[in-house]
Structure formats: C-alpha cells, structure tokens
N, C-alpha and C positions, 0 to 999 in steps of 0.2 A: 593034504590038510594044511601044510605050511603055506602053499600058494593061496589057499582060501583065506587064511588068516592075514596074509600079506595084502590080499586084495581088499579085505574088510578094513584093515588098518589104513590102507591107501584111501579107501572111500571115506573113512572117518576124518582123515587129514584133509581131504578135499572139502568135506562138509565144514570143517573148522575154518579152512581157508576162505570158503565162500561166506561164512558167518563173519569172519574178520573183515573181509572186503565190504560186506553190507554195513558193518559198523563204521568203517572208514568213509563209505559213501554217505551215510547219514551225517557223520561229523562234517564232511566237506559241504554237504547241502546246507547244514545249519550255519557253517562259517560263511558260505556264499550269501545266505539270507541275511545274516548279520551285517555283512559288508554292504549288501544292497541297502539295508536300512540306514546304515551309517552314511552311505553316499547320498541317499535321499535326504537325510537330516542335514548334510552339508549343503546340498542344493537348496533346501528350504531356508537354511540359515543365510546363505548368500543372497537369496531372493529377498528375505526380510531386511538384510543389510542394505541392499539396493533401494528398497522401498523407504527405509528410514533415511537414507542419504537424500533421496528425492524429496521427502517431506522437509528435511532440514534445509535443502536448497530453496524450496518454495517458501518456507518460513523466513529465511534470510532475505529473499526477494521482496516479500510482503513487508518485512520490517524496514527495508530500504525505502520502499514506496511510501510507507507511513511517515518516515522521517522527512522525506521530500515534501509530502503534503502538509505536515505540521509546520515545516519551515515556510512554505507558501502561505499557509493560514496566518502565521505570525506576521509575516511581511505585509499581507493584506490588511490585517487588523491595525498594524502600525500606520499604514498608508491611510486607512479610514480615519484613524484618530487625527492624523496630520490634516486631512481634508476638513474634519470637523473644526479643528482649531482655526484653520484658514477661513472657514465659513463664518465662525464667530467673529474673527478679526474683520472680515469684509463687511459683516453686518454692522459692527461697531463703527467702521469707517463710513459706511453708507448712512447710518443714522446721524453721524457727525456732519457729513456733507449735506444731508437733507436739512438739518437744523440750520447750518450755515446758509444754505440756499434760501430757506424761509426768512431768515434775518435779512439777507440781501434783498429779497423780494419786498419785504416790508419797508426797507430803506428807500426803495425806488419810488414809493408813493410820497410825493412832496406836496405840502399844502401851500397854495397861493390864494390868499383871501378866501379861505373856506372851501375852495374847490380842490379836488384831488386830481393831480396830473401824473401821468406816467412819464418818468424820466427816460426809462428804457421800455421797449415794448414788452407786453407779457409774453411768456413762453409760447411759441407756436405761431405767433403773429408775424406777418411779413414786416420786416424792418422799414421798408420804403413807405408804408402807410403812415409811419410816425416821423418820417423825415430823418431817420437815424441811419448813419452809414456804418 
C-alpha cells in the first residue's frame, strides 16, 4: 500500500512538473512572440527612418536645384532688362543719326539760279557719275 501511495504521489508530482513545464513553455513562446514583434517593429522603424532620410535628401537636392534655377532666372531677367535699355539707347541714337542724316541730305541740295544740284551724289549712286572722288 505504501508503494502504491508513493507511486501515486510520484505520478502527481510528475503531472505537476509537466503542467509547470507547459506553463513555462507558453511563457517562453509568448516572450518569443513579443521579441519577434519588437524586432519587427525595430525593422519597420529603421525602414521608415531610411525612407524619411531619402525623402529629406531628395527635398534638399530639389531645393538646391530650385535655388540654382531662381538665380539663373534672376540673372537672365537682369540681362534682358539690360538689353532692353541698350535697345532703347540704340533706337534713340539711330533716330538722332537718321535726323542728322536727313538734315545733311537736305543741305546737299544747293540752288543755283532756280535749279537744284546735288553737291554729293544721293545714297547708293556711283560717285564717278557725279565727278566726285
């Protein structure tokens, strides 16, 4: 009878030990799953950080490109304004020269006894026809 009780007690202890081991296994599985999730979260965070860094680098590159283009645009606008001013100056000089030329052309016509004679040949005429060297 004592051997029977000892065997039964031993069986109960073995069952308790198995139950304790099952609890420890479930605890370890849960810890492993949590560690896996944490590791996955770290991988995800690192991936997001790399993506954010890439976006920041692209943004910085585009900002630099925009600044270069704005500087070029400003320089071209200034050059355009300078050319406009030069154009107006040339136009003024051209009109002044044209009016001087017209006055000079009118002075070349000299009246002798009612007839108009060219002192200098008109523009585009061969000088030799008029005996002018």
